[in-house]
N, C-alpha and C positions, 0 to 999 in steps of 0.2 A: 808644700807645707811651710808656712812662714817660721814655725818654731824650729824646724830642722835647719833651715837656712841661718837663722839667728844663732842656733847652737853651733853650727860649723864655723861661723864667723868668730864667735867668742872663743872657740877652741883654737882656731888659727892665730888670732890676735892675742891669745892668753889674757883675755879681759875678765877681770873680777873686781867689780866696784866695791870699795870699802863699805859702802852703805848697806851691803848685803851680808856683812859679817855678823853672825849671831852665835850665841851659845845654844846648842841644840841637843836633844837627847840622842843617845847612841846605844845600840844593843851590844855591839862588840867594839872594843877600843884597843888598838895596837899602836902604842907610842913608838916613834922612831928610836931605835936602840933602847927601848924601855919595856915597861910592863905591858902585859896583855890581860884584859879583864872584861867582864860582861857588865853592861849597864853603867851609864854615867852621862856626863855632860861634856861636850867638846865644842870648841870654837871652830866654826866652819863658815865658809862663804857659800850661801845656799843657791847661787845662780845656777850651778850645774844641776842641782836637784829640781829647781823650778823648770828649767828647760827640758830635763829628762821626762818629767811628768807631763809637760805640755806635748812633747813629741809622742809619747806613748798614747795619751788620750786622743790626740788628733789623728794618729795613725789608726787607732782602733775605730774611730768614727768613720774615717775614709774607707777602711777595709771592709767594714761590716754594715755599712748603710745599704738599705734596700735600693735596688735598681728601679727605674720607672715601671718596667714590666717584668717583675720578678716571677719567674715560673720554675718548673722543675729542671729545665735545662740550665737556667742561670744558676740554680742551686748546685747542680752537678759540676758546672764550671767552677763555682766558688769552692766546693769541696776538693776538686782535683787541683786547683791552684794552691789551696792551703797545704795539701799533702806534698805537692811539688816544692813549695817554699820550705817546708820542714826538711825534706830530703836535701835540698840544695844548701840550706843554711848549715845543716849538720855535716855535710860533705866538706864545706869550707872550714868548719870548726875542726874536723878530723885532720885535714891537711895542715891547718894552722898549728894544731897541737904537736904535729910531727916535725914541723920545720921552722916554727917561730918560737922564740924563747924570751925569758925575763920580762922586762917592762913592755916590750913590743907585744908580747902575748896578752898582757893585761889590756892593752888598747884593743886588740882583737876581741877580747871578751866583752869589753865595754860596747863596742860597735855591734857585737853579736846580739846584744839585747834588742836592738832596733832593726836589724837587717831581716829578720824573719817576716816582720810585717811589711817591710819595704819590698822584699821579694814577692810576697803574696800580692800586694797592691799592683806591682808592675805586671806580673803574670796574669792576674785576673783581668786587669784593664786591657791588656794585649789580646787576650782571648775574646773579650767582649767586642773590642774593635774589629777583630777578624770576623766574628759572628755578624755584626752589623754590616760590615762590608759585603759579606757573602749574601746576606738577606737583601741588601740594597740592590745587588746585581741580579738577584732572582726576580725582583719585581718588574 
């Protein structure tokens, strides 16, 4: 997924072009060493938000697009992969909440928004690969 790759590169390089600095509406505002209040306008670089939305939308499209031959067994694999991804994702979150703290935990939470779809996509495609490999050998 190109948006995930671009997102990782911008994260690693700490790239935020000034051309994407805008005043944007916010539901909750917590100023550094300052007030906390609901609703207002903040100045923010929107690159992270753009990339986050692109990653989520593209992941959803990849994850839940129909297969060429979608049948009940593929649906079963899809459901099992989704359940597995939820369990795996929350196991990581549970372990992280016990052993990772402060801003490092914030990074875990940020990545956790995307990993459930990533785990699902990887497991589902692995199961489909194994199925096609098995069916191919049976022919």
